[in-house]
mmCIF file of the protein (N, C-alpha, C, O) and its ligand, coordinates in Angstrom:
data_MODEL
# 
_entry.id   MODEL 
# 
loop_
_entity.id 
_entity.type 
_entity.pdbx_number_of_molecules 
1 polymer     1 
2 non-polymer 1 
# 
_entity_poly.entity_id                      1 
_entity_poly.type                           'polypeptide(L)' 
_entity_poly.nstd_linkage                   no 
_entity_poly.nstd_monomer                   no 
_entity_poly.pdbx_seq_one_letter_code       MLQSKTLIHFRCHDCGMKYKTGSERAGTQVVCKVCDTIIVIPALKTSNRDTK 
_entity_poly.pdbx_seq_one_letter_code_can   MLQSKTLIHFRCHDCGMKYKTGSERAGTQVVCKVCDTIIVIPALKTSNRDTK 
_entity_poly.pdbx_strand_id                 A 
# 
loop_
_entity_poly_seq.entity_id 
_entity_poly_seq.num 
_entity_poly_seq.mon_id 
_entity_poly_seq.hetero 
1 1  MET n 
1 2  LEU n 
1 3  GLN n 
1 4  SER n 
1 5  LYS n 
1 6  THR n 
1 7  LEU n 
1 8  ILE n 
1 9  HIS n 
1 10 PHE n 
1 11 ARG n 
1 12 CYS n 
1 13 HIS n 
1 14 ASP n 
1 15 CYS n 
1 16 GLY n 
1 17 MET n 
1 18 LYS n 
1 19 TYR n 
1 20 LYS n 
1 21 THR n 
1 22 GLY n 
1 23 SER n 
1 24 GLU n 
1 25 ARG n 
1 26 ALA n 
1 27 GLY n 
1 28 THR n 
1 29 GLN n 
1 30 VAL n 
1 31 VAL n 
1 32 CYS n 
1 33 LYS n 
1 34 VAL n 
1 35 CYS n 
1 36 ASP n 
1 37 THR n 
1 38 ILE n 
1 39 ILE n 
1 40 VAL n 
1 41 ILE n 
1 42 PRO n 
1 43 ALA n 
1 44 LEU n 
1 45 LYS n 
1 46 THR n 
1 47 SER n 
1 48 ASN n 
1 49 ARG n 
1 50 ASP n 
1 51 THR n 
1 52 LYS n 
# 
loop_
_struct_asym.id 
_struct_asym.entity_id 
A 1 
B 2 
# 
loop_
_chem_comp.id 
_chem_comp.type 
_chem_comp.mon_nstd_flag 
ALA 'L-peptide linking' y 
ARG 'L-peptide linking' y 
ASN 'L-peptide linking' y 
ASP 'L-peptide linking' y 
CYS 'L-peptide linking' y 
GLN 'L-peptide linking' y 
GLU 'L-peptide linking' y 
GLY 'peptide linking'   y 
HIS 'L-peptide linking' y 
ILE 'L-peptide linking' y 
LEU 'L-peptide linking' y 
LYS 'L-peptide linking' y 
MET 'L-peptide linking' y 
PHE 'L-peptide linking' y 
PRO 'L-peptide linking' y 
SER 'L-peptide linking' y 
THR 'L-peptide linking' y 
TYR 'L-peptide linking' y 
VAL 'L-peptide linking' y 
ZN  non-polymer         . 
# 
_pdbx_entity_nonpoly.entity_id   2 
_pdbx_entity_nonpoly.name        ? 
_pdbx_entity_nonpoly.comp_id     ZN 
# 
_pdbx_nonpoly_scheme.asym_id         B 
_pdbx_nonpoly_scheme.entity_id       2 
_pdbx_nonpoly_scheme.mon_id          ZN 
_pdbx_nonpoly_scheme.ndb_seq_num     1 
_pdbx_nonpoly_scheme.pdb_seq_num     101 
_pdbx_nonpoly_scheme.auth_seq_num    101 
_pdbx_nonpoly_scheme.pdb_mon_id      ZN 
_pdbx_nonpoly_scheme.auth_mon_id     ZN 
_pdbx_nonpoly_scheme.pdb_strand_id   A 
_pdbx_nonpoly_scheme.pdb_ins_code    . 
# 
loop_
_atom_site.group_PDB 
_atom_site.id 
_atom_site.type_symbol 
_atom_site.label_atom_id 
_atom_site.label_alt_id 
_atom_site.label_comp_id 
_atom_site.label_asym_id 
_atom_site.label_entity_id 
_atom_site.label_seq_id 
_atom_site.pdbx_PDB_ins_code 
_atom_site.Cartn_x 
_atom_site.Cartn_y 
_atom_site.Cartn_z 
_atom_site.occupancy 
_atom_site.B_iso_or_equiv 
_atom_site.pdbx_formal_charge 
_atom_site.auth_seq_id 
_atom_site.auth_comp_id 
_atom_site.auth_asym_id 
_atom_site.auth_atom_id 
_atom_site.pdbx_PDB_model_num 
ATOM   1   N  N  . MET A 1 1  ? -21.756 7.381   -14.052 1.00 0.00 ? 1   MET A N  1 
ATOM   2   C  CA . MET A 1 1  ? -21.508 7.540   -12.608 1.00 0.00 ? 1   MET A CA 1 
ATOM   3   C  C  . MET A 1 1  ? -20.099 8.093   -12.369 1.00 0.00 ? 1   MET A C  1 
ATOM   4   O  O  . MET A 1 1  ? -19.105 7.522   -12.817 1.00 0.00 ? 1   MET A O  1 
ATOM   5   N  N  . LEU A 1 2  ? -20.044 9.193   -11.670 1.00 0.00 ? 2   LEU A N  1 
ATOM   6   C  CA . LEU A 1 2  ? -18.739 9.780   -11.373 1.00 0.00 ? 2   LEU A CA 1 
ATOM   7   C  C  . LEU A 1 2  ? -18.112 9.119   -10.154 1.00 0.00 ? 2   LEU A C  1 
ATOM   8   O  O  . LEU A 1 2  ? -18.788 8.778   -9.183  1.00 0.00 ? 2   LEU A O  1 
ATOM   9   N  N  . GLN A 1 3  ? -16.803 8.951   -10.239 1.00 0.00 ? 3   GLN A N  1 
ATOM   10  C  CA . GLN A 1 3  ? -16.085 8.422   -9.086  1.00 0.00 ? 3   GLN A CA 1 
ATOM   11  C  C  . GLN A 1 3  ? -14.990 9.392   -8.690  1.00 0.00 ? 3   GLN A C  1 
ATOM   12  O  O  . GLN A 1 3  ? -13.848 9.275   -9.135  1.00 0.00 ? 3   GLN A O  1 
ATOM   13  N  N  . SER A 1 4  ? -15.343 10.339  -7.862  1.00 0.00 ? 4   SER A N  1 
ATOM   14  C  CA . SER A 1 4  ? -14.368 11.341  -7.445  1.00 0.00 ? 4   SER A CA 1 
ATOM   15  C  C  . SER A 1 4  ? -13.560 10.882  -6.240  1.00 0.00 ? 4   SER A C  1 
ATOM   16  O  O  . SER A 1 4  ? -12.557 11.494  -5.874  1.00 0.00 ? 4   SER A O  1 
ATOM   17  N  N  . LYS A 1 5  ? -14.016 9.800   -5.637  1.00 0.00 ? 5   LYS A N  1 
ATOM   18  C  CA . LYS A 1 5  ? -13.367 9.334   -4.424  1.00 0.00 ? 5   LYS A CA 1 
ATOM   19  C  C  . LYS A 1 5  ? -12.119 8.527   -4.766  1.00 0.00 ? 5   LYS A C  1 
ATOM   20  O  O  . LYS A 1 5  ? -12.156 7.623   -5.602  1.00 0.00 ? 5   LYS A O  1 
ATOM   21  N  N  . THR A 1 6  ? -11.038 8.860   -4.120  1.00 0.00 ? 6   THR A N  1 
ATOM   22  C  CA . THR A 1 6  ? -9.784  8.152   -4.363  1.00 0.00 ? 6   THR A CA 1 
ATOM   23  C  C  . THR A 1 6  ? -9.666  6.977   -3.409  1.00 0.00 ? 6   THR A C  1 
ATOM   24  O  O  . THR A 1 6  ? -9.952  7.087   -2.217  1.00 0.00 ? 6   THR A O  1 
ATOM   25  N  N  . LEU A 1 7  ? -9.248  5.875   -3.949  1.00 0.00 ? 7   LEU A N  1 
ATOM   26  C  CA . LEU A 1 7  ? -9.074  4.694   -3.121  1.00 0.00 ? 7   LEU A CA 1 
ATOM   27  C  C  . LEU A 1 7  ? -7.612  4.476   -2.777  1.00 0.00 ? 7   LEU A C  1 
ATOM   28  O  O  . LEU A 1 7  ? -6.717  4.685   -3.596  1.00 0.00 ? 7   LEU A O  1 
ATOM   29  N  N  . ILE A 1 8  ? -7.401  4.053   -1.553  1.00 0.00 ? 8   ILE A N  1 
ATOM   30  C  CA . ILE A 1 8  ? -6.065  3.650   -1.125  1.00 0.00 ? 8   ILE A CA 1 
ATOM   31  C  C  . ILE A 1 8  ? -6.028  2.127   -1.064  1.00 0.00 ? 8   ILE A C  1 
ATOM   32  O  O  . ILE A 1 8  ? -6.895  1.485   -0.471  1.00 0.00 ? 8   ILE A O  1 
ATOM   33  N  N  . HIS A 1 9  ? -5.010  1.578   -1.687  1.00 0.00 ? 9   HIS A N  1 
ATOM   34  C  CA . HIS A 1 9  ? -4.825  0.136   -1.621  1.00 0.00 ? 9   HIS A CA 1 
ATOM   35  C  C  . HIS A 1 9  ? -3.686  -0.150  -0.654  1.00 0.00 ? 9   HIS A C  1 
ATOM   36  O  O  . HIS A 1 9  ? -2.628  0.475   -0.724  1.00 0.00 ? 9   HIS A O  1 
ATOM   37  N  N  . PHE A 1 10 ? -3.908  -1.085  0.234   1.00 0.00 ? 10  PHE A N  1 
ATOM   38  C  CA . PHE A 1 10 ? -2.854  -1.420  1.188   1.00 0.00 ? 10  PHE A CA 1 
ATOM   39  C  C  . PHE A 1 10 ? -3.005  -2.888  1.572   1.00 0.00 ? 10  PHE A C  1 
ATOM   40  O  O  . PHE A 1 10 ? -4.016  -3.530  1.287   1.00 0.00 ? 10  PHE A O  1 
ATOM   41  N  N  . ARG A 1 11 ? -1.972  -3.392  2.222   1.00 0.00 ? 11  ARG A N  1 
ATOM   42  C  CA . ARG A 1 11 ? -1.996  -4.796  2.608   1.00 0.00 ? 11  ARG A CA 1 
ATOM   43  C  C  . ARG A 1 11 ? -1.699  -4.947  4.094   1.00 0.00 ? 11  ARG A C  1 
ATOM   44  O  O  . ARG A 1 11 ? -1.012  -4.126  4.702   1.00 0.00 ? 11  ARG A O  1 
ATOM   45  N  N  . CYS A 1 12 ? -2.222  -5.988  4.640   1.00 0.00 ? 12  CYS A N  1 
ATOM   46  C  CA . CYS A 1 12 ? -1.845  -6.357  5.992   1.00 0.00 ? 12  CYS A CA 1 
ATOM   47  C  C  . CYS A 1 12 ? -0.380  -6.763  5.977   1.00 0.00 ? 12  CYS A C  1 
ATOM   48  O  O  . CYS A 1 12 ? 0.038   -7.609  5.186   1.00 0.00 ? 12  CYS A O  1 
ATOM   49  N  N  . HIS A 1 13 ? 0.400   -6.143  6.872   1.00 0.00 ? 13  HIS A N  1 
ATOM   50  C  CA . HIS A 1 13 ? 1.836   -6.449  6.870   1.00 0.00 ? 13  HIS A CA 1 
ATOM   51  C  C  . HIS A 1 13 ? 2.133   -7.794  7.490   1.00 0.00 ? 13  HIS A C  1 
ATOM   52  O  O  . HIS A 1 13 ? 3.261   -8.283  7.420   1.00 0.00 ? 13  HIS A O  1 
ATOM   53  N  N  . ASP A 1 14 ? 1.133   -8.391  8.093   1.00 0.00 ? 14  ASP A N  1 
ATOM   54  C  CA . ASP A 1 14 ? 1.362   -9.672  8.744   1.00 0.00 ? 14  ASP A CA 1 
ATOM   55  C  C  . ASP A 1 14 ? 0.986   -10.844 7.844   1.00 0.00 ? 14  ASP A C  1 
ATOM   56  O  O  . ASP A 1 14 ? 1.781   -11.764 7.651   1.00 0.00 ? 14  ASP A O  1 
ATOM   57  N  N  . CYS A 1 15 ? -0.222  -10.809 7.295   1.00 0.00 ? 15  CYS A N  1 
ATOM   58  C  CA . CYS A 1 15 ? -0.677  -11.950 6.494   1.00 0.00 ? 15  CYS A CA 1 
ATOM   59  C  C  . CYS A 1 15 ? -0.744  -11.630 5.000   1.00 0.00 ? 15  CYS A C  1 
ATOM   60  O  O  . CYS A 1 15 ? -0.901  -12.529 4.174   1.00 0.00 ? 15  CYS A O  1 
ATOM   61  N  N  . GLY A 1 16 ? -0.626  -10.349 4.659   1.00 0.00 ? 16  GLY A N  1 
ATOM   62  C  CA . GLY A 1 16 ? -0.603  -9.984  3.253   1.00 0.00 ? 16  GLY A CA 1 
ATOM   63  C  C  . GLY A 1 16 ? -1.974  -9.794  2.628   1.00 0.00 ? 16  GLY A C  1 
ATOM   64  O  O  . GLY A 1 16 ? -2.075  -9.588  1.418   1.00 0.00 ? 16  GLY A O  1 
ATOM   65  N  N  . MET A 1 17 ? -3.027  -9.859  3.425   1.00 0.00 ? 17  MET A N  1 
ATOM   66  C  CA . MET A 1 17 ? -4.376  -9.653  2.908   1.00 0.00 ? 17  MET A CA 1 
ATOM   67  C  C  . MET A 1 17 ? -4.501  -8.252  2.315   1.00 0.00 ? 17  MET A C  1 
ATOM   68  O  O  . MET A 1 17 ? -4.082  -7.263  2.918   1.00 0.00 ? 17  MET A O  1 
ATOM   69  N  N  . LYS A 1 18 ? -5.082  -8.193  1.132   1.00 0.00 ? 18  LYS A N  1 
ATOM   70  C  CA . LYS A 1 18 ? -5.197  -6.899  0.457   1.00 0.00 ? 18  LYS A CA 1 
ATOM   71  C  C  . LYS A 1 18 ? -6.516  -6.223  0.830   1.00 0.00 ? 18  LYS A C  1 
ATOM   72  O  O  . LYS A 1 18 ? -7.572  -6.850  0.918   1.00 0.00 ? 18  LYS A O  1 
ATOM   73  N  N  . TYR A 1 19 ? -6.397  -4.909  1.043   1.00 0.00 ? 19  TYR A N  1 
ATOM   74  C  CA . TYR A 1 19 ? -7.584  -4.108  1.345   1.00 0.00 ? 19  TYR A CA 1 
ATOM   75  C  C  . TYR A 1 19 ? -7.566  -2.837  0.516   1.00 0.00 ? 19  TYR A C  1 
ATOM   76  O  O  . TYR A 1 19 ? -6.525  -2.419  0.007   1.00 0.00 ? 19  TYR A O  1 
ATOM   77  N  N  . LYS A 1 20 ? -8.725  -2.239  0.391   1.00 0.00 ? 20  LYS A N  1 
ATOM   78  C  CA . LYS A 1 20 ? -8.791  -0.915  -0.193  1.00 0.00 ? 20  LYS A CA 1 
ATOM   79  C  C  . LYS A 1 20 ? -9.848  -0.116  0.547   1.00 0.00 ? 20  LYS A C  1 
ATOM   80  O  O  . LYS A 1 20 ? -10.860 -0.652  0.998   1.00 0.00 ? 20  LYS A O  1 
ATOM   81  N  N  . THR A 1 21 ? -9.590  1.178   0.659   1.00 0.00 ? 21  THR A N  1 
ATOM   82  C  CA . THR A 1 21 ? -10.526 2.036   1.357   1.00 0.00 ? 21  THR A CA 1 
ATOM   83  C  C  . THR A 1 21 ? -10.436 3.447   0.800   1.00 0.00 ? 21  THR A C  1 
ATOM   84  O  O  . THR A 1 21 ? -9.505  3.772   0.064   1.00 0.00 ? 21  THR A O  1 
ATOM   85  N  N  . GLY A 1 22 ? -11.388 4.270   1.146   1.00 0.00 ? 22  GLY A N  1 
ATOM   86  C  CA . GLY A 1 22 ? -11.375 5.648   0.670   1.00 0.00 ? 22  GLY A CA 1 
ATOM   87  C  C  . GLY A 1 22 ? -10.243 6.438   1.303   1.00 0.00 ? 22  GLY A C  1 
ATOM   88  O  O  . GLY A 1 22 ? -9.852  6.186   2.443   1.00 0.00 ? 22  GLY A O  1 
ATOM   89  N  N  . SER A 1 23 ? -9.727  7.386   0.557   1.00 0.00 ? 23  SER A N  1 
ATOM   90  C  CA . SER A 1 23 ? -8.568  8.154   1.013   1.00 0.00 ? 23  SER A CA 1 
ATOM   91  C  C  . SER A 1 23 ? -8.878  8.984   2.247   1.00 0.00 ? 23  SER A C  1 
ATOM   92  O  O  . SER A 1 23 ? -7.963  9.400   2.958   1.00 0.00 ? 23  SER A O  1 
ATOM   93  N  N  . GLU A 1 24 ? -10.155 9.229   2.510   1.00 0.00 ? 24  GLU A N  1 
ATOM   94  C  CA . GLU A 1 24 ? -10.489 10.008  3.696   1.00 0.00 ? 24  GLU A CA 1 
ATOM   95  C  C  . GLU A 1 24 ? -10.187 9.250   4.977   1.00 0.00 ? 24  GLU A C  1 
ATOM   96  O  O  . GLU A 1 24 ? -10.215 9.824   6.066   1.00 0.00 ? 24  GLU A O  1 
ATOM   97  N  N  . ARG A 1 25 ? -9.900  7.971   4.850   1.00 0.00 ? 25  ARG A N  1 
ATOM   98  C  CA . ARG A 1 25 ? -9.593  7.166   6.040   1.00 0.00 ? 25  ARG A CA 1 
ATOM   99  C  C  . ARG A 1 25 ? -8.093  7.002   6.259   1.00 0.00 ? 25  ARG A C  1 
ATOM   100 O  O  . ARG A 1 25 ? -7.674  6.253   7.141   1.00 0.00 ? 25  ARG A O  1 
ATOM   101 N  N  . ALA A 1 26 ? -7.297  7.684   5.480   1.00 0.00 ? 26  ALA A N  1 
ATOM   102 C  CA . ALA A 1 26 ? -5.847  7.585   5.652   1.00 0.00 ? 26  ALA A CA 1 
ATOM   103 C  C  . ALA A 1 26 ? -5.449  8.004   7.057   1.00 0.00 ? 26  ALA A C  1 
ATOM   104 O  O  . ALA A 1 26 ? -5.958  8.986   7.598   1.00 0.00 ? 26  ALA A O  1 
ATOM   105 N  N  . GLY A 1 27 ? -4.542  7.249   7.633   1.00 0.00 ? 27  GLY A N  1 
ATOM   106 C  CA . GLY A 1 27 ? -4.059  7.567   8.972   1.00 0.00 ? 27  GLY A CA 1 
ATOM   107 C  C  . GLY A 1 27 ? -4.877  6.934   10.084  1.00 0.00 ? 27  GLY A C  1 
ATOM   108 O  O  . GLY A 1 27 ? -4.489  6.980   11.252  1.00 0.00 ? 27  GLY A O  1 
ATOM   109 N  N  . THR A 1 28 ? -5.998  6.348   9.728   1.00 0.00 ? 28  THR A N  1 
ATOM   110 C  CA . THR A 1 28 ? -6.783  5.657   10.735  1.00 0.00 ? 28  THR A CA 1 
ATOM   111 C  C  . THR A 1 28 ? -6.397  4.180   10.770  1.00 0.00 ? 28  THR A C  1 
ATOM   112 O  O  . THR A 1 28 ? -5.616  3.712   9.942   1.00 0.00 ? 28  THR A O  1 
ATOM   113 N  N  . GLN A 1 29 ? -6.944  3.469   11.722  1.00 0.00 ? 29  GLN A N  1 
ATOM   114 C  CA . GLN A 1 29 ? -6.571  2.078   11.885  1.00 0.00 ? 29  GLN A CA 1 
ATOM   115 C  C  . GLN A 1 29 ? -7.737  1.155   11.583  1.00 0.00 ? 29  GLN A C  1 
ATOM   116 O  O  . GLN A 1 29 ? -8.896  1.455   11.868  1.00 0.00 ? 29  GLN A O  1 
ATOM   117 N  N  . VAL A 1 30 ? -7.388  0.031   11.001  1.00 0.00 ? 30  VAL A N  1 
ATOM   118 C  CA . VAL A 1 30 ? -8.382  -1.021  10.813  1.00 0.00 ? 30  VAL A CA 1 
ATOM   119 C  C  . VAL A 1 30 ? -7.797  -2.313  11.379  1.00 0.00 ? 30  VAL A C  1 
ATOM   120 O  O  . VAL A 1 30 ? -6.582  -2.448  11.526  1.00 0.00 ? 30  VAL A O  1 
ATOM   121 N  N  . VAL A 1 31 ? -8.665  -3.242  11.687  1.00 0.00 ? 31  VAL A N  1 
ATOM   122 C  CA . VAL A 1 31 ? -8.216  -4.542  12.159  1.00 0.00 ? 31  VAL A CA 1 
ATOM   123 C  C  . VAL A 1 31 ? -8.372  -5.547  11.027  1.00 0.00 ? 31  VAL A C  1 
ATOM   124 O  O  . VAL A 1 31 ? -9.444  -5.674  10.436  1.00 0.00 ? 31  VAL A O  1 
ATOM   125 N  N  . CYS A 1 32 ? -7.303  -6.251  10.739  1.00 0.00 ? 32  CYS A N  1 
ATOM   126 C  CA . CYS A 1 32 ? -7.329  -7.244  9.678   1.00 0.00 ? 32  CYS A CA 1 
ATOM   127 C  C  . CYS A 1 32 ? -8.373  -8.316  9.981   1.00 0.00 ? 32  CYS A C  1 
ATOM   128 O  O  . CYS A 1 32 ? -8.437  -8.850  11.088  1.00 0.00 ? 32  CYS A O  1 
ATOM   129 N  N  . LYS A 1 33 ? -9.177  -8.611  8.984   1.00 0.00 ? 33  LYS A N  1 
ATOM   130 C  CA . LYS A 1 33 ? -10.245 -9.592  9.171   1.00 0.00 ? 33  LYS A CA 1 
ATOM   131 C  C  . LYS A 1 33 ? -9.697  -11.012 9.284   1.00 0.00 ? 33  LYS A C  1 
ATOM   132 O  O  . LYS A 1 33 ? -10.349 -11.911 9.814   1.00 0.00 ? 33  LYS A O  1 
ATOM   133 N  N  . VAL A 1 34 ? -8.487  -11.184 8.773   1.00 0.00 ? 34  VAL A N  1 
ATOM   134 C  CA . VAL A 1 34 ? -7.911  -12.518 8.727   1.00 0.00 ? 34  VAL A CA 1 
ATOM   135 C  C  . VAL A 1 34 ? -7.127  -12.838 10.000  1.00 0.00 ? 34  VAL A C  1 
ATOM   136 O  O  . VAL A 1 34 ? -7.311  -13.895 10.603  1.00 0.00 ? 34  VAL A O  1 
ATOM   137 N  N  . CYS A 1 35 ? -6.260  -11.925 10.397  1.00 0.00 ? 35  CYS A N  1 
ATOM   138 C  CA . CYS A 1 35 ? -5.330  -12.238 11.484  1.00 0.00 ? 35  CYS A CA 1 
ATOM   139 C  C  . CYS A 1 35 ? -5.431  -11.287 12.669  1.00 0.00 ? 35  CYS A C  1 
ATOM   140 O  O  . CYS A 1 35 ? -4.660  -11.403 13.621  1.00 0.00 ? 35  CYS A O  1 
ATOM   141 N  N  . ASP A 1 36 ? -6.372  -10.347 12.622  1.00 0.00 ? 36  ASP A N  1 
ATOM   142 C  CA . ASP A 1 36 ? -6.616  -9.430  13.735  1.00 0.00 ? 36  ASP A CA 1 
ATOM   143 C  C  . ASP A 1 36 ? -5.465  -8.471  14.018  1.00 0.00 ? 36  ASP A C  1 
ATOM   144 O  O  . ASP A 1 36 ? -5.409  -7.864  15.087  1.00 0.00 ? 36  ASP A O  1 
ATOM   145 N  N  . THR A 1 37 ? -4.560  -8.334  13.076  1.00 0.00 ? 37  THR A N  1 
ATOM   146 C  CA . THR A 1 37 ? -3.501  -7.348  13.221  1.00 0.00 ? 37  THR A CA 1 
ATOM   147 C  C  . THR A 1 37 ? -4.058  -5.943  12.984  1.00 0.00 ? 37  THR A C  1 
ATOM   148 O  O  . THR A 1 37 ? -4.877  -5.736  12.088  1.00 0.00 ? 37  THR A O  1 
ATOM   149 N  N  . ILE A 1 38 ? -3.613  -4.993  13.783  1.00 0.00 ? 38  ILE A N  1 
ATOM   150 C  CA . ILE A 1 38 ? -4.024  -3.613  13.560  1.00 0.00 ? 38  ILE A CA 1 
ATOM   151 C  C  . ILE A 1 38 ? -3.171  -3.023  12.444  1.00 0.00 ? 38  ILE A C  1 
ATOM   152 O  O  . ILE A 1 38 ? -1.941  -3.044  12.503  1.00 0.00 ? 38  ILE A O  1 
ATOM   153 N  N  . ILE A 1 39 ? -3.840  -2.501  11.435  1.00 0.00 ? 39  ILE A N  1 
ATOM   154 C  CA . ILE A 1 39 ? -3.159  -1.926  10.274  1.00 0.00 ? 39  ILE A CA 1 
ATOM   155 C  C  . ILE A 1 39 ? -3.451  -0.432  10.243  1.00 0.00 ? 39  ILE A C  1 
ATOM   156 O  O  . ILE A 1 39 ? -4.608  -0.019  10.323  1.00 0.00 ? 39  ILE A O  1 
ATOM   157 N  N  . VAL A 1 40 ? -2.406  0.376   10.128  1.00 0.00 ? 40  VAL A N  1 
ATOM   158 C  CA . VAL A 1 40 ? -2.601  1.806   9.941   1.00 0.00 ? 40  VAL A CA 1 
ATOM   159 C  C  . VAL A 1 40 ? -2.708  2.078   8.447   1.00 0.00 ? 40  VAL A C  1 
ATOM   160 O  O  . VAL A 1 40 ? -1.802  1.748   7.682   1.00 0.00 ? 40  VAL A O  1 
ATOM   161 N  N  . ILE A 1 41 ? -3.808  2.674   8.039   1.00 0.00 ? 41  ILE A N  1 
ATOM   162 C  CA . ILE A 1 41 ? -4.022  2.939   6.621   1.00 0.00 ? 41  ILE A CA 1 
ATOM   163 C  C  . ILE A 1 41 ? -3.053  4.021   6.164   1.00 0.00 ? 41  ILE A C  1 
ATOM   164 O  O  . ILE A 1 41 ? -3.048  5.120   6.717   1.00 0.00 ? 41  ILE A O  1 
ATOM   165 N  N  . PRO A 1 42 ? -2.237  3.724   5.165   1.00 0.00 ? 42  PRO A N  1 
ATOM   166 C  CA . PRO A 1 42 ? -1.242  4.692   4.709   1.00 0.00 ? 42  PRO A CA 1 
ATOM   167 C  C  . PRO A 1 42 ? -1.881  5.838   3.940   1.00 0.00 ? 42  PRO A C  1 
ATOM   168 O  O  . PRO A 1 42 ? -2.927  5.674   3.311   1.00 0.00 ? 42  PRO A O  1 
ATOM   169 N  N  . ALA A 1 43 ? -1.241  6.993   3.997   1.00 0.00 ? 43  ALA A N  1 
ATOM   170 C  CA . ALA A 1 43 ? -1.705  8.128   3.202   1.00 0.00 ? 43  ALA A CA 1 
ATOM   171 C  C  . ALA A 1 43 ? -1.297  7.947   1.749   1.00 0.00 ? 43  ALA A C  1 
ATOM   172 O  O  . ALA A 1 43 ? -0.310  7.277   1.448   1.00 0.00 ? 43  ALA A O  1 
ATOM   173 N  N  . LEU A 1 44 ? -2.051  8.538   0.874   1.00 0.00 ? 44  LEU A N  1 
ATOM   174 C  CA . LEU A 1 44 ? -1.669  8.521   -0.531  1.00 0.00 ? 44  LEU A CA 1 
ATOM   175 C  C  . LEU A 1 44 ? -0.378  9.300   -0.737  1.00 0.00 ? 44  LEU A C  1 
ATOM   176 O  O  . LEU A 1 44 ? -0.134  10.310  -0.078  1.00 0.00 ? 44  LEU A O  1 
ATOM   177 N  N  . LYS A 1 45 ? 0.433   8.821   -1.651  1.00 0.00 ? 45  LYS A N  1 
ATOM   178 C  CA . LYS A 1 45 ? 1.660   9.533   -1.971  1.00 0.00 ? 45  LYS A CA 1 
ATOM   179 C  C  . LYS A 1 45 ? 1.340   10.635  -2.977  1.00 0.00 ? 45  LYS A C  1 
ATOM   180 O  O  . LYS A 1 45 ? 1.062   10.374  -4.148  1.00 0.00 ? 45  LYS A O  1 
ATOM   181 N  N  . THR A 1 46 ? 1.385   11.844  -2.500  1.00 0.00 ? 46  THR A N  1 
ATOM   182 C  CA . THR A 1 46 ? 1.023   12.964  -3.375  1.00 0.00 ? 46  THR A CA 1 
ATOM   183 C  C  . THR A 1 46 ? 2.234   13.748  -3.832  1.00 0.00 ? 46  THR A C  1 
ATOM   184 O  O  . THR A 1 46 ? 2.108   14.709  -4.591  1.00 0.00 ? 46  THR A O  1 
ATOM   185 N  N  . SER A 1 47 ? 3.405   13.343  -3.373  1.00 0.00 ? 47  SER A N  1 
ATOM   186 C  CA . SER A 1 47 ? 4.624   14.013  -3.828  1.00 0.00 ? 47  SER A CA 1 
ATOM   187 C  C  . SER A 1 47 ? 5.742   12.995  -3.947  1.00 0.00 ? 47  SER A C  1 
ATOM   188 O  O  . SER A 1 47 ? 5.613   11.857  -3.494  1.00 0.00 ? 47  SER A O  1 
ATOM   189 N  N  . ASN A 1 48 ? 6.817   13.402  -4.548  1.00 0.00 ? 48  ASN A N  1 
ATOM   190 C  CA . ASN A 1 48 ? 7.959   12.509  -4.724  1.00 0.00 ? 48  ASN A CA 1 
ATOM   191 C  C  . ASN A 1 48 ? 9.114   12.873  -3.812  1.00 0.00 ? 48  ASN A C  1 
ATOM   192 O  O  . ASN A 1 48 ? 10.264  12.520  -4.074  1.00 0.00 ? 48  ASN A O  1 
ATOM   193 N  N  . ARG A 1 49 ? 8.796   13.588  -2.734  1.00 0.00 ? 49  ARG A N  1 
ATOM   194 C  CA . ARG A 1 49 ? 9.867   14.042  -1.851  1.00 0.00 ? 49  ARG A CA 1 
ATOM   195 C  C  . ARG A 1 49 ? 10.427  12.912  -1.006  1.00 0.00 ? 49  ARG A C  1 
ATOM   196 O  O  . ARG A 1 49 ? 11.521  13.026  -0.453  1.00 0.00 ? 49  ARG A O  1 
ATOM   197 N  N  . ASP A 1 50 ? 9.685   11.831  -0.905  1.00 0.00 ? 50  ASP A N  1 
ATOM   198 C  CA . ASP A 1 50 ? 10.043  10.794  0.042   1.00 0.00 ? 50  ASP A CA 1 
ATOM   199 C  C  . ASP A 1 50 ? 10.607  9.571   -0.667  1.00 0.00 ? 50  ASP A C  1 
ATOM   200 O  O  . ASP A 1 50 ? 10.272  8.437   -0.324  1.00 0.00 ? 50  ASP A O  1 
ATOM   201 N  N  . THR A 1 51 ? 11.453  9.799   -1.643  1.00 0.00 ? 51  THR A N  1 
ATOM   202 C  CA . THR A 1 51 ? 11.918  8.709   -2.480  1.00 0.00 ? 51  THR A CA 1 
ATOM   203 C  C  . THR A 1 51 ? 13.162  8.015   -1.948  1.00 0.00 ? 51  THR A C  1 
ATOM   204 O  O  . THR A 1 51 ? 13.583  7.001   -2.504  1.00 0.00 ? 51  THR A O  1 
ATOM   205 N  N  . LYS A 1 52 ? 13.761  8.540   -0.882  1.00 0.00 ? 52  LYS A N  1 
ATOM   206 C  CA . LYS A 1 52 ? 14.974  7.924   -0.372  1.00 0.00 ? 52  LYS A CA 1 
ATOM   207 C  C  . LYS A 1 52 ? 14.663  6.657   0.419   1.00 0.00 ? 52  LYS A C  1 
ATOM   208 O  O  . LYS A 1 52 ? 15.577  6.004   0.925   1.00 0.00 ? 52  LYS A O  1 
HETATM 209 ZN ZN . ZN  B 2 .  ? -3.672  -9.873  8.371   1.00 0.00 2 101 ZN  A ZN 1 
# 
């Protein structure tokens, strides 16, 4: 089985609950199942320009 889909791993910044989702959802929002905080799914880091 091929897995061409990239997963983004991120955490709720409020309660620390870990989530993962497909990279096509980067930039969208999800609601934390634990604490109802709105989390913006981060984009994958594809370059090292933002290291500062
Ligand atoms: Zn949470």
